[in-house]
C-alpha positions as a printed NumPy array, in Angstrom:
array([[ 17.095, -26.511,  84.982],
       [ 17.415, -29.64 ,  82.822],
       [ 13.985, -28.799,  81.45 ],
       [ 15.533, -25.78 ,  79.695],
       [ 18.516, -27.538,  78.155],
       [ 17.039, -27.371,  74.639],
       [ 15.772, -23.788,  74.956],
       [ 18.998, -22.128,  73.687],
       [ 19.108, -24.46 ,  70.676],
       [ 15.474, -23.779,  69.801],
       [ 15.926, -20.009,  70.094],
       [ 19.152, -20.117,  68.064],
       [ 17.565, -22.188,  65.285],
       [ 14.671, -19.745,  65.107],
       [ 16.914, -16.658,  65.197],
       [ 19.258, -17.913,  62.447],
       [ 16.312, -18.71 ,  60.183],
       [ 14.7  , -15.33 ,  60.854],
       [ 17.905, -13.515,  59.932],
       [ 18.196, -15.418,  56.658],
       [ 14.53 , -15.319,  55.664],
       [ 14.057, -11.616,  56.472],
       [ 16.439, -10.21 ,  53.892],
       [ 19.15 , -12.875,  53.667],
       [ 21.381, -11.33 ,  56.356],
       [ 24.153, -13.931,  56.437],
       [ 26.412, -11.694,  58.514],
       [ 23.73 , -11.352,  61.191],
       [ 23.088, -15.108,  61.177],
       [ 26.794, -15.913,  61.56 ],
       [ 27.122, -13.291,  64.294],
       [ 24.206, -14.815,  66.232],
       [ 25.716, -18.288,  65.925],
       [ 29.182, -17.154,  67.042],
       [ 27.756, -15.22 ,  69.983],
       [ 25.781, -18.267,  71.129],
       [ 28.853, -20.494,  70.877],
       [ 30.949, -17.936,  72.752],
       [ 28.453, -17.72 ,  75.617],
       [ 28.259, -21.517,  75.867],
       [ 32.051, -21.866,  75.998],
       [ 32.356, -19.02 ,  78.494],
       [ 29.873, -20.842,  80.725],
       [ 31.984, -24.007,  80.398],
       [ 29.202, -25.929,  78.704],
       [ 30.888, -27.818,  75.854],
       [ 27.823, -30.017,  75.364],
       [ 25.663, -26.952,  74.816],
       [ 28.259, -25.54 ,  72.415],
       [ 28.147, -28.714,  70.311],
       [ 24.348, -28.743,  70.325],
       [ 24.138, -25.046,  69.447],
       [ 26.689, -25.409,  66.687],
       [ 24.884, -28.379,  65.181],
       [ 21.437, -26.731,  65.26 ],
       [ 22.716, -23.367,  64.025],
       [ 24.695, -24.843,  61.136],
       [ 21.829, -27.163,  60.184],
       [ 19.403, -24.228,  60.143],
       [ 21.752, -22.109,  58.013],
       [ 22.49 , -24.926,  55.55 ],
       [ 18.833, -25.908,  55.11 ],
       [ 17.696, -22.319,  54.59 ],
       [ 20.672, -21.501,  52.351],
       [ 20.063, -24.48 ,  50.054],
       [ 16.345, -23.761,  49.792],
       [ 16.879, -20.027,  49.206],
       [ 19.256, -20.848,  46.354],
       [ 16.714, -23.252,  44.848],
       [ 13.944, -20.619,  45.126],
       [ 16.053, -17.904,  43.481],
       [ 17.093, -20.205,  40.634],
       [ 13.533, -21.346,  39.913],
       [ 11.712, -19.814,  36.934],
       [  7.921, -19.579,  36.854],
       [  6.368, -19.774,  33.422],
       [  3.024, -18.379,  32.387],
       [  1.379, -21.795,  32.751],
       [  1.138, -23.175,  36.267],
       [  0.895, -26.868,  37.088],
       [  0.858, -27.491,  40.826],
       [ -0.846, -29.239,  43.743],
       [ -3.273, -27.507,  46.104],
       [ -1.601, -27.261,  49.535],
       [ -4.269, -25.435,  51.544],
       [ -8.016, -25.035,  51.491],
       [ -9.077, -22.038,  49.342],
       [-10.294, -19.013,  51.299],
       [-12.519, -16.233,  49.917],
       [-10.991, -12.756,  49.906],
       [-12.729,  -9.544,  50.944],
       [-12.048,  -8.002,  47.549],
       [-13.479, -11.003,  45.699],
       [-11.794, -14.08 ,  44.354],
       [ -9.947, -16.786,  46.259],
       [ -6.64 , -17.241,  48.036],
       [ -4.883, -20.601,  48.264],
       [ -1.39 , -22.021,  48.563],
       [  0.014, -24.455,  46.024],
       [  3.042, -26.73 ,  45.888],
       [  5.   , -26.359,  42.647],
       [  7.331, -29.225,  41.641],
       [ 10.946, -28.15 ,  42.095],
       [ 10.108, -25.116,  44.227],
       [ 11.106, -25.414,  47.905],
       [  8.169, -23.537,  49.42 ],
       [  4.424, -23.291,  49.141],
       [  3.397, -20.489,  46.79 ],
       [  0.432, -18.153,  47.412],
       [ -2.017, -17.994,  44.515],
       [ -4.781, -15.418,  44.115],
       [ -7.541, -16.498,  41.751],
       [-10.022, -13.866,  40.588],
       [-12.754, -16.385,  39.718],
       [-16.13 , -15.917,  41.388],
       [-16.411, -19.647,  41.983],
       [-13.736, -22.322,  42.018],
       [-14.348, -25.605,  40.203],
       [-15.529, -28.614,  42.175],
       [-12.678, -30.65 ,  43.596],
       [-10.321, -27.733,  44.364],
       [ -9.228, -29.284,  47.648],
       [ -5.831, -29.997,  49.242],
       [ -4.085, -32.726,  47.279],
       [ -5.785, -31.937,  43.952],
       [ -3.811, -30.859,  40.902],
       [ -4.409, -27.316,  39.693],
       [ -3.568, -25.666,  36.379],
       [ -3.874, -21.993,  35.495],
       [ -2.384, -19.263,  33.383],
       [ -0.633, -16.984,  35.866],
       [  1.322, -13.801,  36.191],
       [  4.122, -13.615,  38.737],
       [  4.338, -10.771,  41.239],
       [  6.25 , -10.04 ,  44.421],
       [  4.943, -10.977,  47.828],
       [  5.372,  -8.603,  50.755],
       [  5.644, -11.418,  53.292],
       [  9.125, -12.751,  54.106],
       [  9.981, -16.369,  53.493],
       [ 11.811, -18.76 ,  51.222],
       [  9.923, -17.609,  48.157],
       [  8.837, -13.987,  47.947],
       [  6.509, -14.486,  44.98 ],
       [  2.763, -14.124,  44.548],
       [  0.894, -15.703,  41.65 ],
       [ -2.22 , -14.177,  40.074],
       [ -4.717, -16.054,  37.936],
       [ -8.061, -15.174,  36.377],
       [ -9.375, -18.734,  36.469],
       [ -8.114, -22.056,  37.841],
       [ -8.886, -25.585,  36.72 ],
       [ -8.599, -28.926,  38.472],
       [ -6.124, -30.936,  36.397],
       [ -6.204, -34.015,  38.633],
       [ -8.541, -34.918,  41.502],
       [ -7.122, -35.545,  44.952],
       [ -5.995, -39.101,  45.551],
       [ -5.774, -41.477,  48.509],
       [ -6.042, -40.067,  52.021],
       [ -6.33 , -36.494,  50.733],
       [ -9.396, -37.44 ,  48.698],
       [-10.982, -39.242,  51.638],
       [-10.314, -36.321,  54.002],
       [-11.847, -33.876,  51.506],
       [-14.903, -36.119,  51.085],
       [-15.255, -36.489,  54.872],
       [-15.116, -32.725,  55.423],
       [-17.631, -32.088,  52.648],
       [-20.022, -34.737,  53.96 ],
       [-19.899, -33.347,  57.488],
       [-20.251, -29.763,  56.238],
       [-23.339, -30.676,  54.207],
       [-24.879, -32.483,  57.175],
       [-24.278, -29.494,  59.439],
       [-25.573, -26.983,  56.877],
       [-28.778, -28.959,  56.405],
       [-29.629, -29.404,  60.088],
       [-27.989, -26.632,  62.113],
       [-28.802, -22.937,  62.438],
       [-26.429, -20.785,  60.276],
       [-24.37 , -19.139,  63.053],
       [-23.728, -22.481,  64.746],
       [-23.217, -24.189,  61.368],
       [-20.441, -21.746,  60.502],
       [-18.564, -22.693,  63.681],
       [-19.018, -26.464,  63.994],
       [-17.062, -27.669,  60.903],
       [-14.205, -25.318,  61.792],
       [-13.937, -26.527,  65.379],
       [-14.285, -30.196,  64.477],
       [-12.488, -30.762,  61.153],
       [-10.908, -27.391,  60.361],
       [-13.35 , -26.536,  57.566],
       [-13.964, -22.771,  57.672],
       [-15.682, -22.527,  54.277],
       [-19.008, -21.643,  55.926],
       [-17.448, -18.648,  57.688],
       [-17.485, -15.306,  55.913],
       [-15.059, -12.485,  56.634],
       [-17.413, -10.961,  59.175],
       [-17.582, -14.182,  61.181],
       [-13.808, -14.634,  61.095],
       [-13.307, -11.087,  62.332],
       [-15.818, -11.738,  65.122],
       [-13.653, -14.537,  66.54 ],
       [-10.433, -12.601,  66.006],
       [-11.746,  -9.576,  67.923],
       [-12.748, -11.736,  70.877],
       [ -9.667, -13.96 ,  71.046],
       [-11.601, -17.056,  69.976],
       [-10.059, -17.506,  66.53 ],
       [ -8.231, -20.607,  67.766],
       [-11.651, -22.241,  68.211],
       [-12.92 , -21.47 ,  64.701],
       [-10.302, -23.723,  63.046],
       [ -8.098, -26.685,  63.926],
       [ -5.484, -25.844,  66.565],
       [ -3.301, -27.651,  69.037],
       [ -6.148, -27.616,  71.544],
       [ -8.187, -29.894,  69.256],
       [ -5.374, -32.433,  69.199],
       [ -4.873, -32.189,  72.948],
       [ -8.596, -32.756,  73.604],
       [ -8.804, -35.754,  71.252],
       [ -5.664, -37.45 ,  72.55 ],
       [ -6.559, -36.718,  76.179],
       [ -9.989, -38.256,  75.644],
       [ -8.318, -41.387,  74.274],
       [ -5.97 , -41.497,  77.285],
       [ -8.9  , -41.245,  79.689],
       [-10.678, -44.059,  77.875],
       [ -7.546, -46.19 ,  78.149],
       [ -7.282, -45.412,  81.859],
       [-10.922, -46.348,  82.343],
       [-10.059, -49.682,  80.715],
       [ -7.22 , -50.122,  83.236],
       [ -4.46 , -49.732,  80.649],
       [ -0.976, -48.691,  81.676],
       [  1.195, -45.875,  80.307],
       [  2.057, -47.851,  77.165],
       [ -1.601, -48.583,  76.439],
       [ -2.509, -44.961,  77.073],
       [  0.198, -43.765,  74.699],
       [ -0.976, -46.192,  72.01 ],
       [ -4.562, -45.027,  72.451],
       [ -3.455, -41.408,  72.119],
       [ -1.46 , -42.257,  68.976],
       [ -4.473, -43.996,  67.424],
       [ -6.663, -41.003,  68.258],
       [ -4.116, -38.669,  66.66 ],
       [ -3.86 , -40.766,  63.5  ],
       [ -7.626, -40.911,  63.177],
       [ -7.927, -37.154,  63.7  ],
       [ -5.28 , -36.334,  61.076],
       [ -6.857, -38.801,  58.627],
       [-10.219, -37.056,  59.045],
       [ -8.943, -33.478,  58.965],
       [ -6.165, -33.887,  56.378],
       [ -2.438, -33.307,  56.288],
       [ -2.236, -29.591,  55.557],
       [  0.831, -27.906,  57.105],
       [ -1.359, -26.118,  59.655],
       [ -2.806, -29.471,  60.761],
       [  0.651, -31.022,  61.13 ],
       [  1.776, -28.028,  63.191],
       [ -1.314, -28.271,  65.378],
       [ -0.789, -32.018,  65.793],
       [  2.794, -31.594,  66.97 ],
       [  2.028, -28.762,  69.372],
       [ -1.048, -30.592,  70.678],
       [  1.086, -33.635,  71.447],
       [  3.309, -31.414,  73.551],
       [  0.325, -30.672,  75.775],
       [ -0.446, -34.369,  75.99 ],
       [  3.131, -35.187,  76.997],
       [  2.778, -32.648,  79.786],
       [ -0.099, -34.727,  81.135],
       [  0.929, -38.371,  80.765],
       [  4.72 , -38.401,  80.395],
       [  5.885, -35.45 ,  82.477],
       [  7.919, -37.715,  84.743],
       [ 10.18 , -38.692,  81.85 ],
       [ 10.046, -35.675,  79.55 ],
       [  9.465, -32.197,  80.927],
       [  6.879, -30.118,  79.026],
       [  9.232, -27.269,  78.06 ],
       [ 11.818, -29.77 ,  76.901],
       [  9.275, -31.337,  74.547],
       [  8.164, -27.878,  73.334],
       [ 11.739, -26.985,  72.395],
       [ 12.231, -30.343,  70.68 ],
       [  9.024, -29.825,  68.685],
       [ 10.08 , -26.291,  67.68 ],
       [ 13.474, -27.451,  66.406],
       [ 11.957, -30.356,  64.473],
       [  9.205, -28.23 ,  62.894],
       [ 11.583, -25.441,  61.876],
       [ 14.019, -27.841,  60.252],
       [ 11.099, -29.551,  58.488],
       [  9.568, -26.273,  57.227],
       [ 11.779, -23.149,  57.584],
       [  8.901, -20.887,  56.496],
       [  7.396, -21.48 ,  59.942],
       [ 10.092, -19.185,  61.351],
       [  8.307, -16.168,  59.832],
       [  4.753, -17.453,  60.367],
       [  2.719, -15.508,  62.965],
       [  0.429, -18.54 ,  63.347],
       [  3.395, -20.708,  64.322],
       [  4.646, -18.114,  66.799],
       [  1.173, -17.909,  68.35 ],
       [  0.897, -21.7  ,  68.523],
       [  4.277, -22.087,  70.22 ],
       [  3.744, -19.217,  72.651],
       [  0.268, -20.437,  73.6  ],
       [  1.613, -23.929,  74.258],
       [  4.461, -22.566,  76.382],
       [  2.066, -20.365,  78.309],
       [ -0.353, -23.197,  79.023],
       [  2.197, -25.841,  80.075],
       [  4.668, -23.558,  81.875],
       [  2.959, -20.355,  82.973],
       [ -0.583, -21.443,  83.85 ],
       [  0.479, -23.589,  86.863],
       [  2.347, -20.593,  88.316],
       [ -0.64 , -18.298,  87.764],
       [ -2.993, -20.875,  89.285],
       [ -0.827, -20.958,  92.409],
       [ -1.443, -17.237,  92.911],
       [ -5.194, -17.434,  92.239],
       [ -6.14 , -19.826,  95.035],
       [ -6.904, -16.878,  97.322],
       [-10.042, -16.273,  95.23 ],
       [-11.527, -19.411,  96.851],
       [-13.433, -20.305,  93.7  ],
       [-13.956, -23.879,  92.405],
       [-10.707, -25.401,  91.165],
       [-12.049, -26.016,  87.671],
       [-12.941, -22.328,  87.313],
       [ -9.541, -21.219,  88.617],
       [ -7.802, -23.607,  86.2  ],
       [ -9.775, -22.208,  83.261],
       [ -8.926, -18.668,  84.372],
       [ -5.224, -19.519,  84.738],
       [ -5.083, -21.116,  81.275],
       [ -6.884, -18.168,  79.66 ],
       [ -4.604, -15.622,  81.347],
       [ -1.459, -17.583,  80.487],
       [ -2.415, -17.923,  76.841],
       [ -3.361, -14.246,  76.655],
       [ -0.134, -13.067,  78.314],
       [  2.149, -14.814,  75.836],
       [  0.117, -14.349,  72.646],
       [ -1.14 , -10.781,  73.   ],
       [  2.265,  -9.127,  72.33 ],
       [  2.527, -11.102,  69.075],
       [ -1.007, -10.125,  68.082],
       [ -0.228,  -6.488,  68.878],
       [  2.935,  -6.698,  66.753],
       [  1.093,  -8.178,  63.766],
       [ -2.281,  -6.402,  63.849],
       [ -1.762,  -3.243,  65.907],
       [ -4.814,  -4.102,  68.012],
       [ -5.38 ,  -6.114,  71.18 ],
       [ -8.524,  -7.682,  72.566],
       [ -9.543,  -6.699,  76.078],
       [-12.231,  -9.362,  76.279],
       [-10.189, -12.409,  75.21 ],
       [ -9.787, -13.843,  78.714],
       [-13.487, -13.389,  79.516],
       [-14.559, -14.848,  76.16 ],
       [-12.33 , -17.909,  76.527],
       [-13.548, -18.598,  80.067],
       [-17.201, -18.359,  79.003],
       [-16.622, -20.53 ,  75.926],
       [-14.43 , -23.144,  77.634],
       [-17.21 , -25.451,  78.954],
       [-18.461, -26.072,  75.403],
       [-15.122, -26.668,  73.675],
       [-14.481, -30.252,  74.768],
       [-18.033, -31.536,  74.091],
       [-18.042, -29.966,  70.639],
       [-14.625, -31.394,  69.769],
       [-15.247, -34.945,  70.981],
       [-18.927, -35.334,  70.036],
       [-18.332, -33.413,  66.814],
       [-15.677, -35.879,  65.687],
       [-18.022, -38.772,  66.439],
       [-20.743, -37.012,  64.447],
       [-18.309, -36.419,  61.555],
       [-17.488, -40.129,  61.462],
       [-21.162, -41.125,  61.638],
       [-21.964, -38.699,  58.806],
       [-19.785, -40.796,  56.501],
       [-22.304, -43.634,  56.762],
       [-24.929, -41.599,  54.918],
       [-27.734, -42.886,  57.132],
       [-28.401, -39.768,  59.209],
       [-26.848, -41.297,  62.325],
       [-25.195, -37.982,  63.155],
       [-28.506, -36.125,  63.625],
       [-28.923, -36.714,  67.393],
       [-25.38 , -35.499,  68.048],
       [-25.864, -32.425,  65.863],
       [-29.039, -31.693,  67.812],
       [-26.943, -31.75 ,  71.013],
       [-24.094, -29.73 ,  69.509],
       [-26.166, -26.898,  68.053],
       [-26.906, -25.11 ,  71.372],
       [-23.249, -25.521,  72.414],
       [-22.051, -23.867,  69.199],
       [-24.699, -21.169,  69.524],
       [-23.433, -20.48 ,  73.027],
       [-19.869, -19.884,  71.763],
       [-21.127, -17.701,  68.918],
       [-23.311, -15.777,  71.349],
       [-20.347, -15.269,  73.682],
       [-18.276, -13.933,  70.787],
       [-21.049, -11.613,  69.576],
       [-21.71 , -10.28 ,  73.095],
       [-18.028,  -9.719,  73.831],
       [-17.456,  -8.005,  70.495],
       [-20.347,  -5.69 ,  71.27 ],
       [-18.677,  -4.461,  74.459],
       [-17.849,  -0.741,  73.995],
       [-14.075,  -1.207,  74.348],
       [-13.649,  -4.83 ,  73.291],
       [-10.499,  -4.027,  71.297],
       [ -8.096,  -1.108,  71.381],
       [ -5.402,   0.095,  69.031],
       [ -1.735,   0.09 ,  70.063],
       [  1.288,   1.647,  68.325],
       [  2.56 ,  -0.262,  65.327],
       [  5.504,  -2.625,  65.479],
       [  7.709,  -3.416,  68.438],
       [  6.511,  -0.415,  70.443],
       [  2.957,  -1.748,  70.689],
       [  4.181,  -5.243,  71.567],
       [  6.482,  -3.787,  74.226],
       [  3.664,  -1.787,  75.81 ],
       [  1.532,  -4.937,  76.08 ],
       [  4.428,  -6.921,  77.553],
       [  5.193,  -4.242,  80.149],
       [  1.529,  -3.936,  81.163],
       [  1.136,  -7.679,  81.616],
       [  4.541,  -7.927,  83.271],
       [  3.612,  -5.413,  85.962],
       [  0.307,  -7.163,  86.68 ],
       [  1.949, -10.592,  86.985],
       [  4.739,  -9.213,  89.176],
       [  2.223,  -7.506,  91.456],
       [  0.202, -10.724,  91.712],
       [  3.284, -12.813,  92.517],
       [  4.532, -10.214,  95.014],
       [  1.312, -10.432,  97.019],
       [ -0.359,  -7.175,  95.936],
       [ -3.593,  -9.026,  95.295],
       [ -5.981,  -6.27 ,  96.31 ],
       [ -4.15 ,  -3.768,  94.121],
       [ -4.297,  -6.114,  91.145],
       [ -7.99 ,  -6.763,  91.784],
       [ -8.633,  -3.026,  91.978],
       [ -6.803,  -2.338,  88.719],
       [ -8.684,  -5.14 ,  86.971],
       [-12.039,  -3.938,  88.308],
       [-11.363,  -0.383,  87.146],
       [-10.166,  -1.667,  83.778],
       [-13.223,  -3.869,  83.445],
       [-15.506,  -0.966,  84.268],
       [-13.836,   1.106,  81.552],
       [-14.119,  -1.743,  79.01 ],
       [-17.878,  -1.958,  79.593],
       [-18.433,   1.802,  79.893],
       [-20.373,   3.07 ,  76.827],
       [-18.468,   5.221,  74.387],
       [-19.828,   8.678,  73.589],
       [-20.743,   8.422,  69.917],
       [-21.727,  10.857,  67.155],
       [-25.349,  11.559,  66.34 ],
       [-27.046,   9.466,  63.636],
       [-27.969,  11.265,  60.417],
       [-31.454,  11.287,  58.932],
       [-31.054,  10.133,  55.314],
       [-34.18 ,  12.072,  54.367],
       [-32.233,  15.287,  55.01 ],
       [-29.431,  14.281,  52.614],
       [-29.18 ,  14.051,  48.855],
       [-29.584,  10.326,  48.266],
       [-29.199,   8.67 ,  44.863],
       [-30.513,   5.143,  44.322],
       [-28.815,   2.941,  41.693],
       [-29.432,  -0.634,  40.601],
       [-25.897,  -2.094,  40.852],
       [-22.231,  -1.315,  41.494],
       [-21.579,  -0.412,  37.838],
       [-23.798,   2.666,  38.203],
       [-22.078,   3.961,  41.36 ],
       [-19.386,   5.778,  39.392],
       [-21.885,   7.643,  37.221],
       [-23.826,   9.492,  39.918],
       [-24.013,  13.265,  39.708],
       [-21.71 ,  15.569,  41.646],
       [-23.034,  16.699,  45.005],
       [-24.494,  13.305,  45.908],
       [-24.204,  12.702,  49.652],
       [-25.313,   9.046,  49.908],
       [-25.606,   6.256,  47.328],
       [-27.996,   3.334,  47.859],
       [-27.519,   0.186,  45.746],
       [-30.655,  -1.903,  45.186],
       [-28.848,  -5.12 ,  44.16 ],
       [-28.262,  -7.71 ,  46.854],
       [-25.598,  -9.643,  44.945],
       [-22.15 , -10.282,  46.394],
       [-20.796, -10.979,  49.86 ],
       [-21.834,  -8.983,  52.902],
       [-19.511,  -6.08 ,  53.624],
       [-17.013,  -6.466,  56.456],
       [-16.496,  -2.706,  56.688],
       [-18.196,   0.52 ,  55.513],
       [-18.153,   1.191,  51.775],
       [-17.373,   4.637,  50.357],
       [-16.454,   5.972,  46.925],
       [-13.064,   7.472,  46.121],
       [-14.618,  10.87 ,  46.917],
       [-15.76 ,   9.697,  50.357],
       [-19.457,   9.297,  49.512],
       [-21.055,   6.512,  51.63 ],
       [-22.45 ,   3.569,  49.636],
       [-25.199,   1.529,  51.321],
       [-26.409,  -1.978,  50.356],
       [-29.664,  -2.511,  52.302],
       [-30.624,  -5.65 ,  50.328],
       [-27.283,  -7.273,  51.122],
       [-26.073,  -5.779,  54.408],
       [-29.384,  -5.02 ,  56.08 ],
       [-30.082,  -1.753,  57.939],
       [-27.038,   0.537,  58.221],
       [-26.945,   3.724,  60.29 ],
       [-24.951,   6.689,  58.994],
       [-23.46 ,   9.074,  61.582],
       [-22.513,  12.733,  61.437],
       [-18.787,  12.017,  61.395],
       [-19.176,   9.794,  58.299],
       [-18.956,   6.465,  60.111],
       [-21.419,   3.658,  59.467],
       [-22.853,   0.973,  61.737],
       [-24.566,  -2.205,  60.556],
       [-27.495,  -3.361,  62.652],
       [-26.012,  -6.846,  63.052],
       [-22.723,  -5.449,  64.391],
       [-20.485,  -6.419,  61.46 ],
       [-19.081,  -2.875,  61.265]])
């Protein structure tokens, strides 16, 4: 049980921060701390009581000081800050990014309405804008949201941030010039965390199929890179110290190439936990290192306590290092190749621990995530390792990366094809009740399946999964498509003319192809469907008012 000695401290640190960041409930935070101390003393564990007290008080003090600083800070109408995250396009137009404001204890979300951002708006660059201050609905140290019409680069990124931005841009340009668009949208995200080539439709594709962790930098990237360096050191007959140094060099090189955004640092720490589970498990148990990483990250950045991405990262790491070996033990009866059983165990473990969180946040769960991850798994390591080599070669400007990109394109197309096929399954995702109820339903369902598997009811579990799989792939009865020729259709040139159509119009068709492709059906405030054939391609309208794009985007 020594492996779990830091688990109470990690949970207490997280719980105290949650109580304070979700409404400033000091009474709840103090009550949690006192209850934890009381349980430790009742169990005659004075060492645990000291550890719990230290972590709980440290968490409360750090959050309390930063909350006070955030509440005392005054935002003026003129913003001068540093870009903290790569800008992302929004569905409604404009851009979303996070900035670091001098004197403010937390990163601040900024929504810029500009159609295009100026060149050089990358992490580490200075940004200036005239802003209005609003309230943010997300909990955290600073519950503010800044709005700007335009943003300017006041100072270019310097040092390592500038090099990382240049490296990402160079690799992105090389991929865009030589790789088919669907594969090109995926490769920079998997290799260097650059998702700028992915539109909202592509992002939703990977979310629906449980592959979103592949479309951007995650702990798995770090684990693959460091593990590759360890294997190289072993091949060179290096001992544990040499292997650790090789892994550290690989990590430093990866972070230098990708950048030091908070999401990258979080991925680096959680990826190292997986590495420790492989090469240092005799001295530091995996769960012990997970708990240590959680405590350190929370004290470094308290906003992680309310971040769904952090919760998913931690739970996935715990599932892979702690739960997957237990699941693998109960899958040997399938008599399949060990590598396939290992991939299945990892996919199930990650799905078991992350799906309740996804259900809590989104109200939907993917029923094809395990299948999609198993099918995509063989291509992940080659893309990560060879992609990083290609990214480094691209910096030479001599086209040395072309042979590797030629090899990587079919691998990326395979993953994209897996995602598109799985999303097209009739019941690829299902809705669950909002909030804790939906998460609880998912937990109970998975809990019963795992208990039945561990208890030896293998045939029953197999039968349930086969019936569930048959239902997932069973076609849904859908409404009949509508012939547009039988409706009153009005054709306009652009969006500005949509509001001036005559009453009684049943369908509006916009000739203009400007703007981003729609991620969902478009209707007017009166419920009249609006179609963009030049932008979205063929769209089928059904009798119940729903729309379906030919390429499957909605």
